[in-house]
One Martini backbone bead per residue (centre of mass of N, CA, C, O) as a GRO file, in nm:
protein
  511
    1MET     BB    1  -5.828   8.593  -4.047
    2PRO     BB    2  -5.906   8.775  -4.278
    3GLY     BB    3  -6.226   8.920  -4.375
    4SER     BB    4  -6.513   8.937  -4.604
    5ALA     BB    5  -6.836   9.091  -4.667
    6ALA     BB    6  -7.101   9.068  -4.920
    7SER     BB    7  -7.365   9.186  -5.063
    8GLY     BB    8  -7.606   9.184  -5.275
    9ALA     BB    9  -7.813   9.257  -5.527
   10THR     BB   10  -8.049   9.442  -5.681
   11PRO     BB   11  -8.278   9.508  -5.879
   12ASP     BB   12  -8.337   9.723  -6.130
   13ASP     BB   13  -8.581   9.871  -5.991
   14ALA     BB   14  -8.403   9.964  -5.743
   15ALA     BB   15  -8.255  10.208  -5.890
   16GLY     BB   16  -8.502  10.362  -5.847
   17ASP     BB   17  -8.814  10.511  -5.715
   18ILE     BB   18  -8.940  10.235  -5.692
   19PRO     BB   19  -9.097  10.038  -5.492
   20PHE     BB   20  -8.919   9.733  -5.397
   21VAL     BB   21  -8.975   9.369  -5.375
   22LEU     BB   22  -8.915   9.060  -5.219
   23THR     BB   23  -9.079   8.743  -5.212
   24GLU     BB   24  -9.211   8.485  -4.974
   25ALA     BB   25  -9.344   8.193  -4.896
   26GLY     BB   26  -9.541   8.102  -4.611
   27ARG     BB   27  -9.746   8.009  -4.354
   28ASN     BB   28  -9.853   8.337  -4.354
   29GLY     BB   29  -9.756   8.398  -4.629
   30LEU     BB   30  -9.634   8.670  -4.758
   31ARG     BB   31  -9.291   8.790  -4.755
   32VAL     BB   32  -9.040   9.008  -4.697
   33VAL     BB   33  -8.682   8.978  -4.805
   34ALA     BB   34  -8.659   9.248  -4.988
   35ALA     BB   35  -8.547   9.602  -5.012
   36ASN     BB   36  -8.541   9.900  -5.126
   37ASP     BB   37  -8.494  10.224  -5.055
   38ALA     BB   38  -8.779  10.322  -5.123
   39ALA     BB   39  -8.921  10.115  -4.936
   40ARG     BB   40  -8.782  10.188  -4.669
   41VAL     BB   41  -8.874  10.482  -4.655
   42ALA     BB   42  -9.188  10.375  -4.653
   43GLY     BB   43  -9.166  10.116  -4.428
   44VAL     BB   44  -9.019   9.868  -4.568
   45GLU     BB   45  -8.931   9.549  -4.435
   46PRO     BB   46  -8.789   9.279  -4.367
   47GLY     BB   47  -9.059   9.047  -4.259
   48LEU     BB   48  -9.292   9.166  -4.381
   49ARG     BB   49  -9.595   9.155  -4.474
   50PHE     BB   50  -9.722   9.208  -4.781
   51ALA     BB   51  -9.998   9.321  -4.702
   52ASP     BB   52  -9.882   9.545  -4.516
   53ALA     BB   53  -9.703   9.678  -4.728
   54ARG     BB   54  -9.937   9.757  -4.927
   55THR     BB   55 -10.079   9.952  -4.725
   56ARG     BB   56  -9.836  10.154  -4.718
   57VAL     BB   57  -9.767  10.072  -5.041
   58PRO     BB   58  -9.961  10.055  -5.311
   59GLU     BB   59  -9.713  10.082  -5.539
   60LEU     BB   60  -9.586   9.818  -5.483
   61ALA     BB   61  -9.332   9.625  -5.603
   62ALA     BB   62  -9.311   9.268  -5.709
   63GLU     BB   63  -9.111   8.965  -5.652
   64PRO     BB   64  -9.011   8.657  -5.654
   65VAL     BB   65  -8.787   8.470  -5.511
   66ASP     BB   66  -8.466   8.322  -5.633
   67ARG     BB   67  -8.257   8.113  -5.482
   68THR     BB   68  -8.104   7.971  -5.707
   69ALA     BB   69  -8.016   8.222  -5.867
   70ASP     BB   70  -7.874   8.360  -5.631
   71ALA     BB   71  -7.661   8.141  -5.581
   72GLN     BB   72  -7.535   8.151  -5.863
   73ALA     BB   73  -7.459   8.452  -5.859
   74LEU     BB   74  -7.280   8.440  -5.605
   75GLU     BB   75  -7.075   8.236  -5.712
   76LYS     BB   76  -6.988   8.401  -5.957
   77LEU     BB   77  -6.886   8.640  -5.791
   78ALA     BB   78  -6.680   8.486  -5.619
   79LEU     BB   79  -6.496   8.401  -5.854
   80TRP     BB   80  -6.427   8.692  -5.937
   81MET     BB   81  -6.304   8.763  -5.638
   82GLU     BB   82  -6.023   8.616  -5.694
   83CYS     BB   83  -5.867   8.882  -5.760
   84TRP     BB   84  -5.789   8.903  -5.439
   85SER     BB   85  -5.841   8.583  -5.372
   86PRO     BB   86  -5.837   8.227  -5.362
   87ALA     BB   87  -5.975   8.242  -5.071
   88ILE     BB   88  -6.316   8.155  -5.119
   89ALA     BB   89  -6.654   8.202  -4.981
   90VAL     BB   90  -6.978   8.101  -4.915
   91ALA     BB   91  -7.218   8.281  -4.690
   92GLY     BB   92  -7.494   8.202  -4.742
   93GLY     BB   93  -7.720   8.410  -4.940
   94ASP     BB   94  -7.525   8.713  -4.917
   95SER     BB   95  -7.219   8.598  -4.879
   96ILE     BB   96  -6.859   8.674  -4.869
   97LEU     BB   97  -6.550   8.509  -4.810
   98ILE     BB   98  -6.213   8.641  -4.746
   99ASP     BB   99  -5.876   8.557  -4.756
  100MET     BB  100  -5.626   8.827  -4.676
  101THR     BB  101  -5.366   8.707  -4.598
  102GLY     BB  102  -5.101   8.907  -4.698
  103GLY     BB  103  -5.272   9.105  -4.929
  104ALA     BB  104  -5.315   9.416  -4.867
  105HIS     BB  105  -5.043   9.542  -4.981
  106LEU     BB  106  -5.127   9.516  -5.290
  107PHE     BB  107  -5.348   9.777  -5.225
  108GLY     BB  108  -5.230   9.978  -4.986
  109GLY     BB  109  -5.401   9.839  -4.778
  110GLU     BB  110  -5.695   9.795  -4.613
  111ASP     BB  111  -5.853  10.048  -4.695
  112ALA     BB  112  -5.783  10.039  -4.997
  113MET     BB  113  -5.904   9.762  -5.047
  114LEU     BB  114  -6.196   9.830  -4.968
  115ASP     BB  115  -6.230  10.059  -5.172
  116HIS     BB  116  -6.182   9.884  -5.421
  117MET     BB  117  -6.413   9.691  -5.382
  118GLU     BB  118  -6.643   9.895  -5.372
  119MET     BB  119  -6.596  10.020  -5.648
  120ARG     BB  120  -6.623   9.766  -5.826
  121LEU     BB  121  -6.910   9.676  -5.725
  122LYS     BB  122  -7.064   9.941  -5.783
  123ARG     BB  123  -6.993   9.949  -6.088
  124ALA     BB  124  -7.173   9.673  -6.115
  125GLY     BB  125  -7.448   9.738  -5.939
  126LEU     BB  126  -7.375   9.688  -5.632
  127SER     BB  127  -7.482   9.634  -5.308
  128VAL     BB  128  -7.255   9.697  -5.033
  129ARG     BB  129  -7.095   9.530  -4.748
  130LEU     BB  130  -6.809   9.573  -4.539
  131GLY     BB  131  -6.562   9.352  -4.371
  132LEU     BB  132  -6.277   9.356  -4.134
  133ALA     BB  133  -6.115   9.067  -3.984
  134PRO     BB  134  -5.961   8.800  -3.808
  135THR     BB  135  -6.256   8.678  -3.854
  136PRO     BB  136  -6.530   8.564  -4.010
  137GLY     BB  137  -6.746   8.640  -3.797
  138ALA     BB  138  -6.663   8.939  -3.765
  139ALA     BB  139  -6.689   9.023  -4.061
  140TRP     BB  140  -6.988   8.957  -4.085
  141ALA     BB  141  -7.090   9.149  -3.862
  142LEU     BB  142  -6.985   9.414  -3.986
  143ALA     BB  143  -7.130   9.392  -4.265
  144HIS     BB  144  -7.435   9.367  -4.132
  145GLU     BB  145  -7.424   9.571  -3.846
  146ALA     BB  146  -7.257   9.801  -3.906
  147SER     BB  147  -7.272  10.192  -3.857
  148GLY     BB  148  -6.968  10.355  -3.869
  149GLY     BB  149  -6.867  10.336  -4.135
  150ARG     BB  150  -6.552  10.325  -4.236
  151ALA     BB  151  -6.437  10.267  -3.940
  152GLY     BB  152  -6.655  10.019  -3.868
  153ARG     BB  153  -6.539   9.790  -4.091
  154ARG     BB  154  -6.274   9.770  -3.894
  155VAL     BB  155  -6.070   9.525  -3.721
  156ASP     BB  156  -5.850   9.417  -3.488
  157GLU     BB  157  -5.725   9.222  -3.251
  158ALA     BB  158  -5.757   9.435  -3.019
  159GLY     BB  159  -6.064   9.534  -3.136
  160LEU     BB  160  -6.261   9.290  -3.137
  161LYS     BB  161  -6.432   9.300  -2.878
  162PRO     BB  162  -6.525   9.604  -2.883
  163GLY     BB  163  -6.629   9.599  -3.186
  164LEU     BB  164  -6.873   9.380  -3.112
  165ALA     BB  165  -7.035   9.465  -2.859
  166GLY     BB  166  -7.254   9.679  -3.010
  167LEU     BB  167  -7.376   9.460  -3.172
  168PRO     BB  168  -7.606   9.282  -3.284
  169MET     BB  169  -7.694   8.952  -3.237
  170ALA     BB  170  -7.719   8.884  -3.551
  171GLY     BB  171  -7.397   8.881  -3.601
  172LEU     BB  172  -7.380   8.554  -3.512
  173ARG     BB  173  -7.557   8.365  -3.688
  174LEU     BB  174  -7.847   8.304  -3.582
  175SER     BB  175  -8.126   8.183  -3.510
  176ASP     BB  176  -8.446   8.281  -3.464
  177ALA     BB  177  -8.493   8.129  -3.199
  178SER     BB  178  -8.243   8.241  -3.047
  179LEU     BB  179  -8.309   8.543  -3.075
  180THR     BB  180  -8.577   8.535  -2.925
  181LEU     BB  181  -8.469   8.434  -2.651
  182LEU     BB  182  -8.262   8.661  -2.604
  183ARG     BB  183  -8.471   8.891  -2.597
  184ARG     BB  184  -8.625   8.779  -2.346
  185PHE     BB  185  -8.349   8.817  -2.168
  186GLY     BB  186  -8.218   9.104  -2.274
  187LEU     BB  187  -8.040   9.011  -2.531
  188THR     BB  188  -7.902   9.234  -2.800
  189ARG     BB  189  -7.587   9.224  -2.746
  190ILE     BB  190  -7.285   9.084  -2.775
  191GLY     BB  191  -7.150   9.192  -2.507
  192GLN     BB  192  -7.358   9.041  -2.307
  193LEU     BB  193  -7.195   8.754  -2.339
  194TYR     BB  194  -6.917   8.778  -2.203
  195GLY     BB  195  -7.017   8.748  -1.874
  196ILE     BB  196  -7.174   8.497  -1.904
  197ASP     BB  197  -7.299   8.216  -1.781
  198ARG     BB  198  -7.306   7.913  -1.934
  199LYS     BB  199  -7.493   7.750  -1.749
  200ALA     BB  200  -7.716   7.963  -1.734
  201LEU     BB  201  -7.783   7.966  -2.035
  202ALA     BB  202  -7.869   7.669  -2.053
  203ARG     BB  203  -8.109   7.699  -1.855
  204ARG     BB  204  -8.267   7.907  -2.025
  205PHE     BB  205  -8.285   7.714  -2.286
  206HIS     BB  206  -8.328   7.405  -2.207
  207SER     BB  207  -8.044   7.367  -2.380
  208VAL     BB  208  -7.729   7.280  -2.448
  209SER     BB  209  -7.712   7.299  -2.762
  210ALA     BB  210  -7.830   7.584  -2.796
  211ALA     BB  211  -7.617   7.728  -2.622
  212ASP     BB  212  -7.366   7.625  -2.782
  213ALA     BB  213  -7.436   7.767  -3.047
  214VAL     BB  214  -7.397   8.052  -2.939
  215LEU     BB  215  -7.105   8.018  -2.819
  216THR     BB  216  -6.970   7.931  -3.078
  217ARG     BB  217  -7.015   8.192  -3.237
  218LEU     BB  218  -6.865   8.370  -3.038
  219ASP     BB  219  -6.589   8.226  -3.044
  220GLN     BB  220  -6.543   8.259  -3.348
  221ALA     BB  221  -6.548   8.570  -3.355
  222LEU     BB  222  -6.304   8.582  -3.120
  223GLY     BB  223  -6.097   8.329  -3.175
  224LEU     BB  224  -6.151   8.063  -2.975
  225ARG     BB  225  -6.250   7.924  -3.240
  226PRO     BB  226  -6.238   7.753  -3.510
  227GLU     BB  227  -6.301   7.866  -3.874
  228PRO     BB  228  -6.291   7.721  -4.145
  229LEU     BB  229  -6.245   7.765  -4.473
  230ASP     BB  230  -6.465   7.689  -4.759
  231PRO     BB  231  -6.367   7.680  -5.055
  232LEU     BB  232  -6.457   7.665  -5.381
  233ARG     BB  233  -6.144   7.643  -5.424
  234ALA     BB  234  -5.851   7.516  -5.434
  235PRO     BB  235  -5.567   7.631  -5.372
  236PRO     BB  236  -5.292   7.685  -5.522
  237ASP     BB  237  -4.959   7.624  -5.513
  238HIS     BB  238  -4.924   7.829  -5.760
  239SER     BB  239  -4.905   8.188  -5.855
  240VAL     BB  240  -4.974   8.434  -6.116
  241ARG     BB  241  -4.999   8.788  -6.203
  242LEU     BB  242  -5.175   9.019  -6.453
  243PRO     BB  243  -5.225   9.329  -6.477
  244CYS     BB  244  -5.437   9.559  -6.662
  245PRO     BB  245  -5.434   9.881  -6.743
  246GLU     BB  246  -5.588   9.778  -6.998
  247PRO     BB  247  -5.825   9.631  -7.146
  248LEU     BB  248  -5.849   9.335  -7.306
  249LEU     BB  249  -5.982   9.280  -7.659
  250HIS     BB  250  -5.772   9.058  -7.758
  251PRO     BB  251  -5.645   8.744  -7.795
  252ASP     BB  252  -5.347   8.832  -7.828
  253GLY     BB  253  -5.325   8.947  -7.538
  254ILE     BB  254  -5.348   8.676  -7.393
  255ARG     BB  255  -5.101   8.544  -7.520
  256ALA     BB  256  -4.899   8.758  -7.418
  257GLY     BB  257  -4.959   8.717  -7.117
  258LEU     BB  258  -4.871   8.419  -7.104
  259GLU     BB  259  -4.572   8.476  -7.192
  260ARG     BB  260  -4.525   8.623  -6.908
  261LEU     BB  261  -4.628   8.407  -6.697
  262ALA     BB  262  -4.471   8.144  -6.747
  263PRO     BB  263  -4.183   8.223  -6.646
  264ALA     BB  264  -4.272   8.309  -6.361
  265LEU     BB  265  -4.385   8.034  -6.271
  266CYS     BB  266  -4.135   7.856  -6.333
  267GLU     BB  267  -3.944   8.004  -6.145
  268ARG     BB  268  -4.099   7.933  -5.888
  269LEU     BB  269  -4.085   7.628  -5.915
  270GLU     BB  270  -3.774   7.604  -5.929
  271ALA     BB  271  -3.719   7.738  -5.648
  272HIS     BB  272  -3.882   7.475  -5.515
  273GLY     BB  273  -3.814   7.210  -5.675
  274GLU     BB  274  -4.053   7.212  -5.900
  275GLY     BB  275  -4.338   7.082  -6.055
  276ALA     BB  276  -4.620   7.059  -6.286
  277ARG     BB  277  -4.945   6.902  -6.402
  278ARG     BB  278  -5.129   7.163  -6.343
  279PHE     BB  279  -5.310   7.416  -6.535
  280ARG     BB  280  -5.439   7.764  -6.497
  281LEU     BB  281  -5.622   7.997  -6.697
  282ALA     BB  282  -5.733   8.322  -6.596
  283ILE     BB  283  -5.999   8.559  -6.673
  284PHE     BB  284  -6.080   8.893  -6.578
  285ARG     BB  285  -6.362   9.065  -6.633
  286SER     BB  286  -6.544   9.370  -6.649
  287ASP     BB  287  -6.831   9.188  -6.604
  288GLN     BB  288  -6.785   8.985  -6.361
  289SER     BB  289  -6.616   8.756  -6.509
  290VAL     BB  290  -6.502   8.412  -6.570
  291ALA     BB  291  -6.232   8.258  -6.750
  292ALA     BB  292  -6.116   7.915  -6.824
  293VAL     BB  293  -5.818   7.711  -6.864
  294THR     BB  294  -5.679   7.384  -6.901
  295ALA     BB  295  -5.369   7.198  -6.831
  296GLY     BB  296  -5.173   6.901  -6.890
  297ALA     BB  297  -4.918   6.688  -6.756
  298ALA     BB  298  -4.759   6.390  -6.726
  299ARG     BB  299  -4.530   6.560  -6.592
  300PRO     BB  300  -4.343   6.746  -6.412
  301ILE     BB  301  -4.305   7.102  -6.483
  302HIS     BB  302  -4.068   7.411  -6.567
  303ASP     BB  303  -4.116   7.479  -6.876
  304PRO     BB  304  -4.218   7.736  -7.068
  305ALA     BB  305  -4.239   7.605  -7.351
  306HIS     BB  306  -4.410   7.365  -7.264
  307LEU     BB  307  -4.643   7.528  -7.143
  308LEU     BB  308  -4.725   7.676  -7.407
  309THR     BB  309  -4.795   7.417  -7.562
  310LEU     BB  310  -5.042   7.333  -7.388
  311PHE     BB  311  -5.202   7.620  -7.477
  312ARG     BB  312  -5.208   7.665  -7.787
  313ASP     BB  313  -5.519   7.523  -7.843
  314ARG     BB  314  -5.690   7.683  -7.589
  315LEU     BB  315  -5.725   8.002  -7.632
  316ASP     BB  316  -5.975   8.019  -7.828
  317GLY     BB  317  -6.186   7.983  -7.575
  318LEU     BB  318  -6.110   8.283  -7.500
  319ASP     BB  319  -6.315   8.552  -7.410
  320PRO     BB  320  -6.276   8.893  -7.349
  321GLY     BB  321  -6.511   9.062  -7.418
  322PHE     BB  322  -6.504   9.378  -7.248
  323GLY     BB  323  -6.247   9.286  -7.094
  324VAL     BB  324  -5.926   9.241  -6.949
  325GLU     BB  325  -5.796   9.294  -6.609
  326LEU     BB  326  -5.701   8.988  -6.540
  327MET     BB  327  -5.432   8.751  -6.497
  328GLU     BB  328  -5.406   8.388  -6.421
  329LEU     BB  329  -5.152   8.152  -6.315
  330GLU     BB  330  -5.170   7.805  -6.233
  331ALA     BB  331  -5.043   7.555  -5.998
  332ALA     BB  332  -5.068   7.195  -5.982
  333ARG     BB  333  -4.956   6.905  -5.894
  334THR     BB  334  -4.687   6.883  -5.748
  335GLY     BB  335  -4.330   6.800  -5.815
  336PRO     BB  336  -4.073   6.641  -5.907
  337VAL     BB  337  -3.823   6.665  -6.146
  338THR     BB  338  -3.749   6.465  -6.417
  339PRO     BB  339  -3.496   6.395  -6.590
  340GLN     BB  340  -3.398   6.392  -6.923
  341ALA     BB  341  -3.211   6.144  -7.057
  342ARG     BB  342  -3.354   6.118  -7.346
  343PRO     BB  343  -3.441   6.141  -7.643
  344LEU     BB  344  -3.697   6.029  -7.840
  345ASP     BB  345  -3.519   5.904  -8.071
  346ALA     BB  346  -3.407   5.674  -7.894
  347VAL     BB  347  -3.666   5.517  -7.880
  348LEU     BB  348  -3.705   5.477  -8.190
  349ALA     BB  349  -3.415   5.325  -8.201
  350GLY     BB  350  -3.414   5.111  -7.947
  351ASP     BB  351  -3.286   5.239  -7.653
  352GLY     BB  352  -3.524   5.238  -7.487
  353PRO     BB  353  -3.718   5.359  -7.252
  354ASP     BB  354  -3.857   5.705  -7.230
  355ALA     BB  355  -4.052   5.867  -7.013
  356ALA     BB  356  -3.998   6.166  -7.079
  357GLY     BB  357  -4.043   6.154  -7.387
  358LEU     BB  358  -4.329   6.037  -7.376
  359ALA     BB  359  -4.452   6.274  -7.219
  360VAL     BB  360  -4.412   6.485  -7.439
  361LEU     BB  361  -4.583   6.346  -7.652
  362ALA     BB  362  -4.845   6.334  -7.484
  363ASP     BB  363  -4.877   6.642  -7.455
  364ARG     BB  364  -4.914   6.703  -7.754
  365ILE     BB  365  -5.165   6.532  -7.796
  366THR     BB  366  -5.341   6.663  -7.575
  367ALA     BB  367  -5.331   6.955  -7.686
  368ARG     BB  368  -5.477   6.868  -7.959
  369LEU     BB  369  -5.719   6.643  -7.850
  370GLY     BB  370  -5.712   6.616  -7.539
  371ASP     BB  371  -5.818   6.473  -7.272
  372ARG     BB  372  -5.776   6.130  -7.220
  373VAL     BB  373  -5.639   6.004  -7.502
  374VAL     BB  374  -5.397   5.884  -7.360
  375LYS     BB  375  -5.299   5.543  -7.367
  376ILE     BB  376  -5.217   5.247  -7.163
  377LEU     BB  377  -5.084   4.955  -7.076
  378GLN     BB  378  -5.182   4.771  -6.785
  379PRO     BB  379  -5.133   4.582  -6.529
  380VAL     BB  380  -5.322   4.294  -6.402
  381GLU     BB  381  -5.449   4.117  -6.143
  382SER     BB  382  -5.444   3.790  -6.290
  383HIS     BB  383  -5.476   3.467  -6.403
  384LEU     BB  384  -5.586   3.566  -6.667
  385PRO     BB  385  -5.467   3.674  -6.962
  386GLU     BB  386  -5.720   3.859  -7.060
  387ARG     BB  387  -5.689   4.013  -6.755
  388GLY     BB  388  -5.371   4.128  -6.747
  389GLU     BB  389  -5.492   4.385  -6.903
  390ALA     BB  390  -5.528   4.754  -6.939
  391LEU     BB  391  -5.666   5.044  -7.016
  392ALA     BB  392  -5.505   5.364  -6.946
  393VAL     BB  393  -5.439   5.661  -6.846
  394TYR     BB  394  -5.181   5.854  -6.900
  395ASP     BB  395  -4.937   5.956  -6.617
  396GLY     BB  396  -4.606   5.936  -6.701
  397GLU     BB  397  -4.589   5.623  -6.647
  398LEU     BB  398  -4.435   5.325  -6.671
  399PRO     BB  399  -4.492   5.010  -6.665
  400ASP     BB  400  -4.411   4.719  -6.458
  401TRP     BB  401  -4.389   4.424  -6.614
  402GLN     BB  402  -4.177   4.258  -6.464
  403SER     BB  403  -4.313   4.258  -6.175
  404ALA     BB  404  -4.602   4.162  -6.291
  405THR     BB  405  -4.459   3.907  -6.369
  406PRO     BB  406  -4.423   3.601  -6.323
  407PRO     BB  407  -4.200   3.382  -6.236
  408GLY     BB  408  -4.114   3.188  -6.490
  409PRO     BB  409  -4.270   3.201  -6.754
  410ALA     BB  410  -4.414   3.109  -7.012
  411PRO     BB  411  -4.452   3.164  -7.315
  412ARG     BB  412  -4.591   3.423  -7.509
  413PRO     BB  413  -4.782   3.545  -7.735
  414LEU     BB  414  -4.785   3.790  -7.968
  415ARG     BB  415  -5.096   3.715  -8.002
  416LEU     BB  416  -5.381   3.815  -7.815
  417PHE     BB  417  -5.686   3.740  -7.756
  418GLU     BB  418  -5.957   3.887  -7.621
  419ARG     BB  419  -6.106   3.612  -7.694
  420PRO     BB  420  -6.157   3.303  -7.679
  421GLU     BB  421  -6.169   3.032  -7.914
  422SER     BB  422  -6.330   2.780  -8.035
  423LEU     BB  423  -6.279   2.416  -8.042
  424GLN     BB  424  -6.195   2.118  -8.222
  425VAL     BB  425  -6.076   1.816  -8.057
  426ILE     BB  426  -5.812   1.571  -8.089
  427ALA     BB  427  -5.706   1.317  -7.863
  428GLU     BB  428  -5.535   1.044  -7.755
  429ILE     BB  429  -5.597   1.147  -7.469
  430PRO     BB  430  -5.788   1.315  -7.258
  431ASP     BB  431  -5.516   1.462  -7.105
  432GLY     BB  432  -5.393   1.536  -7.365
  433PRO     BB  433  -5.279   1.656  -7.634
  434PRO     BB  434  -5.330   1.769  -7.935
  435MET     BB  435  -5.367   1.632  -8.275
  436ARG     BB  436  -5.637   1.782  -8.359
  437PHE     BB  437  -5.789   2.082  -8.514
  438VAL     BB  438  -6.069   2.315  -8.535
  439TRP     BB  439  -6.039   2.638  -8.708
  440ARG     BB  440  -6.238   2.809  -8.889
  441ARG     BB  441  -6.292   2.534  -9.071
  442ILE     BB  442  -5.995   2.433  -9.012
  443VAL     BB  443  -5.760   2.186  -9.041
  444HIS     BB  444  -5.522   2.085  -8.782
  445ARG     BB  445  -5.207   1.935  -8.763
  446VAL     BB  446  -5.011   1.808  -8.513
  447ARG     BB  447  -4.651   1.799  -8.463
  448ARG     BB  448  -4.623   1.983  -8.199
  449ALA     BB  449  -4.605   1.970  -7.826
  450ASP     BB  450  -4.632   2.192  -7.531
  451GLY     BB  451  -4.697   2.057  -7.209
  452PRO     BB  452  -4.856   2.178  -6.949
  453GLU     BB  453  -5.005   2.494  -6.838
  454ARG     BB  454  -5.130   2.575  -6.530
  455ILE     BB  455  -5.438   2.759  -6.460
  456ALA     BB  456  -5.606   2.889  -6.225
  457PRO     BB  457  -5.885   2.979  -6.098
  458GLU     BB  458  -6.116   3.236  -6.008
  459TRP     BB  459  -6.286   3.178  -5.725
  460TRP     BB  460  -6.430   3.469  -5.685
  461ARG     BB  461  -6.596   3.389  -5.967
  462ALA     BB  462  -6.819   3.226  -5.882
  463GLY     BB  463  -7.054   3.143  -6.150
  464ALA     BB  464  -6.909   3.157  -6.391
  465SER     BB  465  -6.913   3.146  -6.743
  466GLY     BB  466  -6.701   3.018  -6.932
  467PRO     BB  467  -6.432   3.164  -6.996
  468GLY     BB  468  -6.321   3.222  -6.666
  469GLY     BB  469  -6.431   3.049  -6.458
  470ARG     BB  470  -6.420   2.748  -6.239
  471ARG     BB  471  -6.181   2.640  -6.426
  472ALA     BB  472  -5.915   2.497  -6.522
  473ARG     BB  473  -5.604   2.536  -6.715
  474ASP     BB  474  -5.451   2.386  -7.013
  475TYR     BB  475  -5.159   2.475  -7.173
  476TYR     BB  476  -5.054   2.484  -7.529
  477ARG     BB  477  -4.780   2.448  -7.752
  478VAL     BB  478  -4.841   2.448  -8.099
  479GLU     BB  479  -4.764   2.271  -8.412
  480ASP     BB  480  -4.810   2.255  -8.734
  481GLU     BB  481  -4.744   2.144  -9.059
  482GLU     BB  482  -4.690   2.465  -9.146
  483GLY     BB  483  -4.549   2.608  -8.874
  484ARG     BB  484  -4.771   2.695  -8.698
  485ARG     BB  485  -4.839   2.871  -8.389
  486TYR     BB  486  -5.014   2.785  -8.080
  487TRP     BB  487  -5.255   2.880  -7.818
  488ILE     BB  488  -5.380   2.616  -7.614
  489PHE     BB  489  -5.681   2.519  -7.425
  490ARG     BB  490  -5.804   2.340  -7.145
  491GLU     BB  491  -6.119   2.352  -6.989
  492GLY     BB  492  -6.088   2.142  -6.761
  493LEU     BB  493  -6.139   1.842  -6.581
  494TYR     BB  494  -6.159   1.521  -6.543
  495GLY     BB  495  -6.360   1.492  -6.264
  496ASP     BB  496  -6.398   1.792  -6.112
  497GLY     BB  497  -6.711   1.874  -6.065
  498ARG     BB  498  -6.744   2.154  -6.279
  499GLY     BB  499  -6.899   1.996  -6.501
  500GLY     BB  500  -6.847   1.897  -6.791
  501PRO     BB  501  -6.674   1.862  -7.036
  502PRO     BB  502  -6.411   1.966  -7.167
  503ALA     BB  503  -6.283   2.265  -7.324
  504TRP     BB  504  -6.169   2.418  -7.625
  505PHE     BB  505  -5.907   2.673  -7.693
  506ILE     BB  506  -5.799   2.970  -7.850
  507HIS     BB  507  -5.557   3.251  -7.756
  508GLY     BB  508  -5.304   3.240  -7.970
  509LEU     BB  509  -5.006   3.370  -8.147
  510PHE     BB  510  -4.711   3.290  -8.278
  511ALA     BB  511  -4.425   3.376  -8.465
   0.00000   0.00000   0.00000
């Protein structure tokens, strides 16, 4: 797995002739953590106490290091460097690792690719050191410790072991304590570890874990142990790119670029027999920044016209800044494409539900109003009717209400109240159907009643009070003298030992 590592930039003062350092407070006072070229020429190196550095260079300028800001800047730079590869990770406080497997030929070979990286980063005012190797550990070592110029920044599989042998031990990314112990043993170069007995090294360290940490880093650098890259973003399932010969300065150029990228991406998806539900358009600007917008589809698609519709109202948020140098369109959450059986007007005509047509409508609404605005009722496993459904974000699939409904249920009302409403009821016998009830201060005389339908309580909600608590329900379908039909239930049974007298509620209205 080829990788590269790049160091971060120095402050603006470092670009001049003024000796400048960054300092950090430690147990023994301020120490230098970074120095520009002018400071290094004057004898100031990282690790030196700031008081000693000031004695050597009285005019030395300094600022405290801001680790948080440095980390944010490095991550921002890493995201911009996705213009070379989508598999990119931050390593430590000053390094970026890029998986360039199979990608060097896009830039004219490995040397040309490294030259291109160096040119672009230096043009941005960054001081960089690059390394290319089959493993992340080896690339890191070359970038930080190699001093052989252009030829020494790259090794292949065959030259991995000899290429690392002469580098300082710090190239293995070891702790300060481990480096100190190794220096005491006379081990200062990576190659000195090649033939060392591992058990003997553990005895010298007086710690098996400390010795294993050293040998693990060595094995990772040599490719004897895997070191998976932890990218900042998961690589997309498919992507297409559009380099810009001249930086795009107008939003219309971005829209035109998308119109070229969409067919290319959809063609690639179709060739794999797939569609995608998530798309991301990223623009890489000449000021080393990245802007991106995403769009989602309810169902996997590979239709360019549909894809362009998803982004129609989202491109206004993309600012070309000082110019767009590269555009990239990504596809994720891929899956098989379901053919559209009927147009949407068939649904509106009552010809049965068409999931594909509804998905198209949902995509149009989402593109106009934003994500997660289209919702649909989904069945919920619950004994209680008011808990039997819930709103959920539409994901392109229609709920299977038939399988979610218990077999042979009694008729359900056309209108179900969100919460049952209390009633005053008179019944002929305590356990019998209602003869008369008062609802919203109006008296209703019952002409006909059907039931009961008993619904057991949800015992796992023991302790709940009110409707939906610990008591069973007996539901009745009743009709009053005016012909209106109601869904009424008595909560609780006489003598069930679960509270006081049963209470009556109305839960819905029939047509």
